[in-house]
C-alpha positions in Angstrom: 73.0 104.9 22.4 73.6 104.2 25.7 77.1 104.3 26.9 78.3 100.5 27.9 80.5 99.8 30.8 83.9 98.0 30.4 82.3 94.7 31.0 79.6 95.0 28.2 82.0 96.1 25.8 83.4 92.5 26.0 87.1 93.3 26.3 89.9 92.5 28.5 91.5 95.8 29.6 94.6 94.0 30.0 95.0 93.2 26.3 94.5 96.8 25.3 97.0 99.4 23.8 96.9 102.0 26.8 98.8 105.1 26.1 100.3 106.6 29.2 100.6 110.3 30.1 103.8 109.9 32.0 105.9 107.2 33.9 105.4 108.2 37.4 102.5 108.0 39.6 99.6 110.0 38.9 99.6 109.5 35.2 96.7 108.3 33.3 96.0 105.7 30.6 94.1 106.1 27.7 92.8 103.2 25.1 90.6 103.5 22.3 88.0 100.7 21.6 85.7 101.2 18.3 83.8 104.6 19.0 84.8 104.6 22.9 87.4 106.0 24.9 88.8 104.3 28.1 90.4 106.0 30.6 92.0 104.9 33.9 94.4 105.7 36.6 96.0 103.3 39.1 93.5 100.7 40.2 90.5 99.0 38.7 88.3 102.1 37.8 88.0 102.6 34.1 85.9 105.3 32.9 83.9 105.2 29.4 83.7 108.1 27.0 81.6 108.6 23.7 83.4 110.6 21.1 81.6 114.1 22.4 82.6 113.8 26.0 86.2 112.9 25.0 86.4 116.1 23.1 84.7 118.0 26.0 87.4 116.3 28.5 90.2 117.4 26.2 89.1 120.7 25.6 88.8 121.3 29.5 92.1 119.7 30.0 93.8 121.9 27.4 91.9 125.2 29.3 93.3 123.9 32.8 89.8 123.1 34.1 91.5 120.2 36.1 94.6 121.7 37.0 93.5 122.3 40.8 92.5 118.4 40.9 96.0 117.6 40.0 97.8 119.5 42.6 
């Protein structure tokens, strides 16, 4: 299965139930659409993850792999 873009999913991102990591600037938002996980920060860029990619992303975050990028 080829990973779709947000446009190919045929959804309006503004209608999704986004979960926000924090209230201030720099927070990320996550929404779940069928078997896809969507992640966005401020702006219009939305990344699409399949189930395996999302598990790997969460594992890396738990291990601190992205801490340097956040500071």
